[in-house]
C-alpha positions as CSV (number, residue, x, y, z in Angstrom):
1,X,5.6,-4.6,11.1
2,X,4.3,-6.0,14.4
3,X,1.0,-7.8,14.0
4,X,-1.3,-8.4,16.9
5,X,-4.2,-10.8,16.7
6,X,-7.6,-9.1,16.6
7,X,-9.5,-9.8,19.8
8,X,-12.9,-8.4,19.2
9,X,-14.7,-11.4,17.6
10,X,-13.3,-11.1,14.1
11,X,-11.1,-13.5,12.2
12,X,-7.4,-12.7,11.6
13,X,-6.6,-12.5,7.9
14,X,-2.9,-12.6,8.5
15,X,-3.0,-16.0,10.4
16,X,-5.8,-17.4,8.2
17,X,-3.8,-16.8,5.0
18,X,-0.6,-17.9,6.6
19,X,-2.2,-21.2,7.5
20,X,-3.9,-21.6,4.1
21,X,-0.7,-21.3,2.1
22,X,1.5,-23.0,4.6
23,X,3.9,-20.2,5.4
24,X,5.9,-20.6,8.6
25,X,6.0,-16.8,9.3
26,X,3.6,-14.0,8.5
27,X,6.7,-12.0,7.3
28,X,6.9,-14.5,4.4
29,X,3.5,-13.5,3.0
30,X,4.8,-10.7,0.7
31,X,7.1,-13.3,-1.0
32,X,4.1,-15.4,-2.0
33,X,1.9,-12.8,-3.5
34,X,0.5,-15.0,-6.3
35,X,-0.5,-17.8,-3.8
36,X,-1.9,-15.2,-1.4
37,X,-4.0,-13.7,-4.2
38,X,-5.5,-17.0,-5.1
39,X,-6.6,-17.5,-1.5
40,X,-7.9,-13.9,-1.3
41,X,-10.1,-14.6,-4.3
42,X,-11.7,-17.5,-2.4
43,X,-12.3,-15.8,1.0
44,X,-15.4,-14.0,2.2
45,X,-13.7,-10.8,3.1
46,X,-16.7,-9.5,5.1
47,X,-15.3,-11.9,7.8
48,X,-12.5,-9.4,8.4
49,X,-12.3,-5.8,9.8
50,X,-11.8,-3.2,7.1
51,X,-8.7,-1.8,8.9
52,X,-7.2,-5.3,9.0
53,X,-7.9,-5.7,5.3
54,X,-6.2,-2.4,4.6
55,X,-3.2,-3.4,6.7
56,X,-3.0,-6.8,5.0
57,X,-3.3,-5.4,1.5
58,X,-0.5,-2.8,2.1
59,X,1.7,-5.3,3.9
60,X,1.5,-8.1,1.4
61,X,0.8,-6.4,-1.9
62,X,2.0,-2.8,-1.2
63,X,-1.3,-1.3,-2.4
64,X,-4.4,0.1,-0.6
65,X,-7.2,-2.3,0.0
66,X,-9.4,-0.4,-2.5
67,X,-7.2,-1.8,-5.3
68,X,-7.8,-5.4,-4.1
69,X,-11.5,-4.8,-3.6
70,X,-11.8,-3.4,-7.1
71,X,-9.8,-6.3,-8.6
72,X,-12.1,-8.8,-6.9
73,X,-15.1,-7.1,-8.7
74,X,-13.6,-7.8,-12.1
75,X,-14.8,-11.1,-13.7
76,X,-11.7,-11.4,-15.8
77,X,-9.5,-11.1,-12.7
78,X,-11.5,-13.5,-10.6
79,X,-11.6,-16.2,-13.3
80,X,-7.9,-16.2,-14.0
81,X,-6.1,-18.9,-12.1
């Protein structure tokens, strides 16, 4: 997957998460799902384009963004560290 940085005023979730978890390459993100998930729970996802969230969710977790969004709504999931 070739990832291009968004240029229309929005943040880039790929590079933001990469920096937060200390991955050298974006291609390493799928190998760090648990760590990525902990960061996703802390982020304000409205800072990112919906298409980018969809791309990120499918690339890292292999699921549609709707699955991630639904999981973030669950108190039991959000409280679990």
